[in-house]
Backbone as JSON, one array per atom type, in Angstrom:
{
  "sequence": "XXXXXXXXXXXXXXXXXXXXXXXXXXXXXXXXXXXXXXXXXXXXXXXXXXXXXXXXXXXXXXXXXXXXXXXXXXXXXXXXXXXXXXXXXXXXXXXX",
  "N": [[241.23, 164.82, 109.91], [237.98, 163.57, 109.5], [235.44, 162.63, 111.71], [233.18, 160.07, 111.35], [229.92, 159.35, 112.28], [227.41, 157.09, 113.26], [224.05, 156.88, 114.18], [221.43, 155.11, 115.75], [217.97, 154.48, 116.16], [215.46, 152.64, 117.65], [212.08, 152.1, 118.05], [209.08, 151.13, 119.58], [205.61, 151.23, 119.99], [202.55, 150.73, 121.76], [199.31, 151.6, 121.96], [196.09, 152.33, 123.36], [192.57, 153.06, 123.58], [189.5, 153.31, 125.35], [186.48, 152.59, 123.75], [183.11, 152.51, 122.47], [182.07, 149.21, 122.46], [184.54, 148.06, 122.93], [188.08, 148.31, 122.69], [189.98, 150.75, 120.96], [192.89, 150.37, 119.1], [196.4, 151.02, 118.6], [199.36, 150.23, 117.02], [202.7, 151.01, 116.62], [205.79, 151.03, 114.98], [209.14, 152.09, 114.74], [212.14, 152.71, 112.96], [215.12, 154.35, 112.85], [217.91, 155.77, 111.22], [220.78, 157.69, 111.46], [223.47, 159.31, 109.89], [226.47, 160.87, 110.23], [227.91, 162.69, 107.87], [229.67, 164.77, 107.44], [230.87, 167.55, 109.44], [228.02, 169.29, 110.34], [226.48, 168.14, 108.35], [224.15, 165.71, 107.85], [223.04, 162.55, 106.92], [220.01, 160.73, 106.63], [217.72, 158.01, 107.31], [214.47, 156.69, 107.62], [212.14, 154.35, 108.8], [208.85, 153.58, 109.21], [206.18, 151.76, 110.6], [202.73, 151.18, 110.87], [199.77, 150.07, 112.56], [196.38, 150.15, 112.9], [193.46, 149.59, 114.77], [189.97, 149.16, 115.34], [186.99, 148.37, 117.19], [184.1, 146.92, 115.6], [181.6, 147.89, 116.45], [182.22, 150.41, 117.4], [182.63, 151.88, 115.14], [180.25, 152.02, 113.84], [177.55, 153.39, 111.85], [175.88, 154.87, 113.54], [177.36, 155.52, 115.83], [180.02, 156.07, 115.2], [181.6, 158.61, 114.5], [181.09, 160.1, 116.79], [182.11, 158.53, 118.83], [184.86, 157.92, 118.29], [185.93, 160.29, 117.35], [187.21, 160.63, 114.98], [187.31, 160.91, 111.44], [186.02, 158.31, 109.96], [184.91, 157.69, 107.64], [186.22, 157.85, 105.25], [186.65, 155.81, 103.43], [184.7, 155.26, 100.9], [183.29, 153.05, 100.04], [182.41, 151.67, 102.19], [182.4, 151.23, 105.79], [185.45, 151.44, 107.54], [187.5, 150.69, 110.01], [190.02, 149.74, 110.43], [193.36, 150.1, 109.72], [196.54, 150.02, 108.08], [200.0, 150.5, 107.41], [203.11, 151.49, 105.81], [205.79, 153.73, 106.05], [208.44, 155.36, 104.43], [211.2, 157.41, 104.82], [213.73, 159.32, 103.46], [216.6, 161.34, 103.57], [218.54, 164.39, 103.89], [220.17, 166.47, 106.33], [221.14, 169.75, 106.81], [223.22, 171.87, 108.67], [223.98, 175.09, 109.48]],
  "CA": [[240.41, 163.65, 109.66], [236.61, 163.75, 109.94], [234.87, 161.49, 112.41], [231.85, 159.7, 110.87], [229.17, 158.76, 113.37], [226.09, 156.57, 112.91], [223.16, 156.74, 115.32], [220.27, 154.28, 115.44], [216.87, 154.52, 117.13], [214.39, 151.68, 117.43], [211.01, 152.46, 118.96], [207.81, 150.44, 119.36], [204.59, 151.67, 120.94], [201.22, 150.14, 121.7], [198.4, 152.45, 122.71], [194.68, 152.01, 123.19], [191.62, 153.84, 124.35], [188.2, 152.67, 125.45], [185.42, 153.09, 122.89], [181.95, 151.62, 122.5], [182.35, 147.91, 121.86], [185.87, 147.54, 123.25], [189.22, 149.23, 122.68], [190.64, 151.11, 119.71], [194.31, 150.1, 119.37], [197.39, 151.48, 117.62], [200.72, 149.71, 117.17], [203.6, 151.76, 115.75], [207.2, 150.67, 115.11], [209.98, 153.04, 114.02], [213.57, 152.49, 112.89], [215.76, 155.55, 112.3], [219.36, 155.76, 111.11], [221.42, 158.97, 111.14], [224.89, 159.15, 109.6], [227.14, 162.17, 110.11], [228.8, 162.65, 106.72], [230.68, 165.8, 107.73], [230.3, 168.47, 110.41], [226.89, 170.06, 109.81], [225.78, 167.43, 107.28], [223.7, 164.41, 108.33], [222.13, 161.78, 106.06], [219.15, 159.92, 107.5], [216.67, 157.16, 106.75], [213.51, 156.33, 108.65], [211.13, 153.38, 108.4], [207.77, 153.54, 110.19], [205.07, 150.86, 110.28], [201.63, 151.38, 111.81], [198.59, 149.22, 112.45], [195.31, 150.74, 113.7], [192.29, 148.73, 114.82], [188.84, 149.62, 116.16], [185.9, 147.41, 117.16], [183.06, 147.23, 114.62], [180.53, 148.68, 117.06], [182.69, 151.78, 117.57], [182.62, 152.58, 113.86], [178.94, 151.9, 113.21], [177.06, 154.71, 111.42], [175.23, 155.6, 114.62], [178.27, 155.94, 116.9], [181.4, 156.2, 114.74], [182.29, 159.88, 114.69], [180.94, 160.56, 118.16], [182.91, 157.71, 119.73], [186.3, 157.97, 118.05], [186.38, 161.64, 117.04], [187.99, 160.57, 113.75], [186.5, 160.66, 110.25], [186.27, 156.95, 109.5], [184.1, 157.49, 106.45], [187.04, 158.13, 104.08], [186.45, 154.7, 102.5], [183.31, 155.47, 100.47], [182.64, 151.77, 99.78], [181.93, 151.12, 103.45], [183.13, 151.64, 106.98], [186.71, 150.73, 107.72], [188.21, 151.22, 111.17], [191.33, 149.12, 110.52], [194.3, 150.61, 108.72], [197.94, 149.71, 108.33], [200.85, 151.02, 106.35], [204.54, 151.67, 106.04], [206.3, 155.0, 105.54], [209.89, 155.42, 104.32], [211.67, 158.78, 104.63], [215.17, 159.39, 103.25], [216.96, 162.73, 103.32], [219.73, 164.95, 104.53], [219.98, 167.67, 107.15], [222.28, 170.65, 106.81], [223.2, 172.83, 109.77], [224.97, 176.16, 109.25]],
  "C": [[239.03, 163.87, 110.27], [236.1, 162.47, 110.59], [233.45, 161.25, 111.89], [231.13, 158.93, 111.98], [227.82, 158.27, 112.85], [225.29, 156.4, 114.2], [221.94, 155.95, 114.87], [219.24, 154.43, 116.55], [215.85, 153.48, 116.71], [213.33, 151.96, 118.49], [209.76, 151.68, 118.59], [206.83, 150.91, 120.42], [203.29, 150.91, 120.71], [200.33, 151.03, 122.56], [196.97, 151.98, 122.46], [193.84, 153.02, 123.94], [190.28, 153.14, 124.3], [187.21, 153.38, 124.54], [184.23, 152.15, 123.03], [182.32, 150.32, 121.81], [183.73, 147.36, 122.16], [186.94, 148.61, 123.28], [189.67, 149.5, 121.25], [192.14, 151.03, 119.99], [195.19, 150.64, 118.24], [198.75, 150.89, 117.98], [201.6, 150.43, 116.16], [205.03, 151.33, 116.04], [208.02, 151.61, 114.23], [211.44, 152.59, 114.09], [214.17, 153.7, 112.19], [217.27, 155.38, 112.31], [219.84, 157.15, 110.72], [222.9, 158.72, 110.94], [225.5, 160.52, 109.39], [228.18, 162.05, 109.0], [229.98, 163.59, 106.94], [230.07, 166.72, 108.78], [229.21, 169.34, 109.77], [226.1, 169.36, 108.73], [225.45, 166.02, 107.76], [222.77, 163.78, 107.28], [221.28, 160.9, 106.99], [218.17, 159.08, 106.68], [215.76, 156.74, 107.9], [212.48, 155.38, 108.06], [210.1, 153.31, 109.52], [206.69, 152.58, 109.7], [203.99, 151.07, 111.32], [200.49, 150.42, 111.5], [197.55, 149.77, 113.42], [194.09, 149.82, 113.63], [191.23, 149.34, 115.72], [187.74, 148.58, 116.09], [184.79, 147.87, 116.21], [181.97, 148.13, 115.21], [180.94, 150.15, 117.19], [182.66, 152.57, 116.27], [181.3, 152.43, 113.13], [178.45, 153.29, 112.83], [176.47, 155.53, 112.56], [176.21, 156.17, 115.63], [179.66, 156.3, 116.44], [182.08, 157.51, 115.05], [182.2, 160.36, 116.13], [181.87, 159.8, 119.1], [184.4, 157.93, 119.54], [186.81, 159.38, 117.8], [187.19, 161.72, 115.76], [187.06, 160.29, 112.59], [186.86, 159.29, 109.7], [185.54, 156.67, 108.21], [184.88, 157.81, 105.18], [186.93, 157.04, 103.02], [184.98, 154.73, 102.08], [182.58, 154.17, 100.17], [182.09, 151.15, 101.06], [182.79, 151.61, 104.6], [184.39, 150.8, 107.12], [187.46, 151.36, 108.87], [189.6, 150.66, 111.33], [192.2, 149.61, 109.38], [195.7, 150.17, 109.1], [198.75, 150.27, 107.16], [202.29, 151.15, 106.78], [204.97, 152.97, 105.37], [207.83, 154.94, 105.54], [210.27, 156.87, 104.03], [213.2, 158.72, 104.51], [215.54, 160.84, 102.95], [218.27, 163.1, 103.95], [219.35, 166.18, 105.32], [221.28, 168.47, 107.07], [222.14, 171.64, 107.95], [224.34, 173.83, 109.53], [225.31, 176.85, 110.54]]
}
């Protein structure tokens, strides 16, 4: 008889760093599920959500790249230092 095992991980982080005009902040939450289907075979699912924020002064054309060290000019319609999103990963792991 094979023993099926499920493992769960829940993680939340809040980080910040000082920049011109205040603090740049990042909030990240992760939920991971692993299920042992058989010895050497694991199915997994992961859900990640992130929210990034930066003060307007830190992303101004004069100080943006020098202050944050990140290319914030990816949005060609204007400056945008705030981003958020969700990532879902589903897969299997095989170990021989």
